[in-house]
TORKOL-4160 file (C-alpha; in steps of 0.2 Angstrom, whole numbers, padded with zeros to 4 digits, m for minus):
148
<pt num="1" X="0479" Y="0281" Z="0143"/>
<pt num="2" X="0460" Y="0276" Z="0141"/>
<pt num="3" X="0445" Y="0288" Z="0143"/>
<pt num="4" X="0427" Y="0282" Z="0141"/>
<pt num="5" X="0410" Y="0290" Z="0140"/>
<pt num="6" X="0402" Y="0274" Z="0135"/>
<pt num="7" X="0409" Y="0256" Z="0134"/>
<pt num="8" X="0411" Y="0250" Z="0116"/>
<pt num="9" X="0422" Y="0238" Z="0107"/>
<pt num="10" X="0440" Y="0243" Z="0107"/>
<pt num="11" X="0449" Y="0250" Z="0092"/>
<pt num="12" X="0459" Y="0236" Z="0084"/>
<pt num="13" X="0474" Y="0235" Z="0085"/>
<pt num="14" X="0479" Y="0246" Z="0099"/>
<pt num="15" X="0495" Y="0246" Z="0110"/>
<pt num="16" X="0497" Y="0251" Z="0128"/>
<pt num="17" X="0504" Y="0268" Z="0124"/>
<pt num="18" X="0489" Y="0272" Z="0112"/>
<pt num="19" X="0476" Y="0285" Z="0118"/>
<pt num="20" X="0459" Y="0277" Z="0116"/>
<pt num="21" X="0442" Y="0286" Z="0118"/>
<pt num="22" X="0425" Y="0278" Z="0117"/>
<pt num="23" X="0411" Y="0290" Z="0114"/>
<pt num="24" X="0393" Y="0286" Z="0107"/>
<pt num="25" X="0394" Y="0271" Z="0095"/>
<pt num="26" X="0412" Y="0275" Z="0091"/>
<pt num="27" X="0430" Y="0272" Z="0097"/>
<pt num="28" X="0445" Y="0284" Z="0093"/>
<pt num="29" X="0463" Y="0279" Z="0095"/>
<pt num="30" X="0479" Y="0289" Z="0093"/>
<pt num="31" X="0496" Y="0281" Z="0089"/>
<pt num="32" X="0512" Y="0291" Z="0086"/>
<pt num="33" X="0522" Y="0285" Z="0071"/>
<pt num="34" X="0536" Y="0297" Z="0073"/>
<pt num="35" X="0539" Y="0313" Z="0082"/>
<pt num="36" X="0531" Y="0322" Z="0067"/>
<pt num="37" X="0517" Y="0310" Z="0062"/>
<pt num="38" X="0502" Y="0304" Z="0072"/>
<pt num="39" X="0489" Y="0292" Z="0066"/>
<pt num="40" X="0471" Y="0294" Z="0072"/>
<pt num="41" X="0459" Y="0280" Z="0069"/>
<pt num="42" X="0440" Y="0279" Z="0072"/>
<pt num="43" X="0429" Y="0263" Z="0072"/>
<pt num="44" X="0410" Y="0263" Z="0072"/>
<pt num="45" X="0398" Y="0276" Z="0069"/>
<pt num="46" X="0401" Y="0295" Z="0068"/>
<pt num="47" X="0385" Y="0305" Z="0071"/>
<pt num="48" X="0378" Y="0319" Z="0081"/>
<pt num="49" X="0383" Y="0310" Z="0097"/>
<pt num="50" X="0402" Y="0310" Z="0093"/>
<pt num="51" X="0406" Y="0321" Z="0078"/>
<pt num="52" X="0412" Y="0335" Z="0089"/>
<pt num="53" X="0422" Y="0323" Z="0100"/>
<pt num="54" X="0431" Y="0317" Z="0084"/>
<pt num="55" X="0436" Y="0334" Z="0079"/>
<pt num="56" X="0442" Y="0338" Z="0097"/>
<pt num="57" X="0451" Y="0321" Z="0099"/>
<pt num="58" X="0461" Y="0325" Z="0083"/>
<pt num="59" X="0465" Y="0343" Z="0089"/>
<pt num="60" X="0471" Y="0337" Z="0105"/>
<pt num="61" X="0483" Y="0325" Z="0097"/>
<pt num="62" X="0491" Y="0336" Z="0084"/>
<pt num="63" X="0498" Y="0348" Z="0096"/>
<pt num="64" X="0516" Y="0344" Z="0092"/>
<pt num="65" X="0514" Y="0335" Z="0076"/>
<pt num="66" X="0517" Y="0341" Z="0059"/>
<pt num="67" X="0508" Y="0327" Z="0050"/>
<pt num="68" X="0491" Y="0318" Z="0053"/>
<pt num="69" X="0484" Y="0302" Z="0045"/>
<pt num="70" X="0465" Y="0302" Z="0049"/>
<pt num="71" X="0460" Y="0283" Z="0046"/>
<pt num="72" X="0441" Y="0282" Z="0045"/>
<pt num="73" X="0442" Y="0265" Z="0035"/>
<pt num="74" X="0432" Y="0256" Z="0049"/>
<pt num="75" X="0418" Y="0269" Z="0050"/>
<pt num="76" X="0402" Y="0260" Z="0047"/>
<pt num="77" X="0391" Y="0276" Z="0047"/>
<pt num="78" X="0396" Y="0293" Z="0043"/>
<pt num="79" X="0383" Y="0307" Z="0046"/>
<pt num="80" X="0383" Y="0326" Z="0043"/>
<pt num="81" X="0391" Y="0329" Z="0060"/>
<pt num="82" X="0406" Y="0318" Z="0054"/>
<pt num="83" X="0407" Y="0330" Z="0039"/>
<pt num="84" X="0407" Y="0345" Z="0051"/>
<pt num="85" X="0421" Y="0336" Z="0061"/>
<pt num="86" X="0431" Y="0334" Z="0045"/>
<pt num="87" X="0429" Y="0353" Z="0041"/>
<pt num="88" X="0435" Y="0356" Z="0059"/>
<pt num="89" X="0450" Y="0345" Z="0057"/>
<pt num="90" X="0454" Y="0354" Z="0040"/>
<pt num="91" X="0453" Y="0371" Z="0048"/>
<pt num="92" X="0463" Y="0366" Z="0063"/>
<pt num="93" X="0477" Y="0358" Z="0052"/>
<pt num="94" X="0478" Y="0373" Z="0041"/>
<pt num="95" X="0480" Y="0385" Z="0056"/>
<pt num="96" X="0492" Y="0374" Z="0064"/>
<pt num="97" X="0503" Y="0370" Z="0049"/>
<pt num="98" X="0499" Y="0351" Z="0050"/>
<pt num="99" X="0499" Y="0341" Z="0033"/>
<pt num="100" X="0486" Y="0328" Z="0033"/>
<pt num="101" X="0478" Y="0313" Z="0024"/>
<pt num="102" X="0461" Y="0305" Z="0026"/>
<pt num="103" X="0457" Y="0287" Z="0023"/>
<pt num="104" X="0439" Y="0284" Z="0021"/>
<pt num="105" X="0427" Y="0269" Z="0022"/>
<pt num="106" X="0413" Y="0267" Z="0009"/>
<pt num="107" X="0401" Y="0277" Z="0021"/>
<pt num="108" X="0414" Y="0291" Z="0022"/>
<pt num="109" X="0417" Y="0291" Z="0003"/>
<pt num="110" X="0398" Y="0291" Z="0000"/>
<pt num="111" X="0395" Y="0307" Z="0010"/>
<pt num="112" X="0410" Y="0316" Z="0003"/>
<pt num="113" X="0404" Y="0312" Z="m0015"/>
<pt num="114" X="0389" Y="0323" Z="m0011"/>
<pt num="115" X="0396" Y="0336" Z="0001"/>
<pt num="116" X="0414" Y="0338" Z="m0006"/>
<pt num="117" X="0412" Y="0337" Z="m0025"/>
<pt num="118" X="0428" Y="0347" Z="m0028"/>
<pt num="119" X="0438" Y="0335" Z="m0017"/>
<pt num="120" X="0444" Y="0349" Z="m0005"/>
<pt num="121" X="0448" Y="0335" Z="0008"/>
<pt num="122" X="0464" Y="0326" Z="0006"/>
<pt num="123" X="0456" Y="0309" Z="0003"/>
<pt num="124" X="0467" Y="0294" Z="m0001"/>
<pt num="125" X="0464" Y="0276" Z="m0005"/>
<pt num="126" X="0472" Y="0268" Z="0009"/>
<pt num="127" X="0486" Y="0269" Z="0023"/>
<pt num="128" X="0500" Y="0267" Z="0011"/>
<pt num="129" X="0494" Y="0281" Z="0000"/>
<pt num="130" X="0492" Y="0292" Z="0015"/>
<pt num="131" X="0510" Y="0288" Z="0021"/>
<pt num="132" X="0516" Y="0292" Z="0003"/>
<pt num="133" X="0506" Y="0308" Z="0002"/>
<pt num="134" X="0514" Y="0314" Z="0018"/>
<pt num="135" X="0531" Y="0308" Z="0014"/>
<pt num="136" X="0530" Y="0318" Z="m0002"/>
<pt num="137" X="0524" Y="0334" Z="0007"/>
<pt num="138" X="0538" Y="0332" Z="0019"/>
<pt num="139" X="0551" Y="0332" Z="0005"/>
<pt num="140" X="0543" Y="0347" Z="m0003"/>
<pt num="141" X="0544" Y="0357" Z="0014"/>
<pt num="142" X="0562" Y="0352" Z="0016"/>
<pt num="143" X="0566" Y="0358" Z="m0002"/>
<pt num="144" X="0557" Y="0375" Z="0001"/>
<pt num="145" X="0565" Y="0377" Z="0018"/>
<pt num="146" X="0582" Y="0373" Z="0010"/>
<pt num="147" X="0580" Y="0387" Z="m0002"/>
<pt num="148" X="0576" Y="0401" Z="0011"/>
């Protein structure tokens, strides 16, 4: 499925089953890795024109998932509305019982150093670290559920 508000470069790589949305100077894509895990990627610039769209895109695609990887490693600019989108994602995931991990580009990391000094967001180094974090959380959940 493909939805556009403005033509921009495609998120790479994407597959025919990926949901891709172009908005402002960014492109968002969703790929389901398993029934429980979804990966949302963003390319380009996250600013006032599309920060809210990023939050809503994530919300729309975590409906039946229990795990989210938000890959912002290809984001070139990350403004304050991007930070608001991360807060929106964090609240949504907490309310929906979705574990998540955030992979950030240098632009994302730079803003988080200023606005998230206590490391409240689950920022990890790369996709492998995100997968590892979510695998560990899944094991912990299974252990807790097994004791109930």
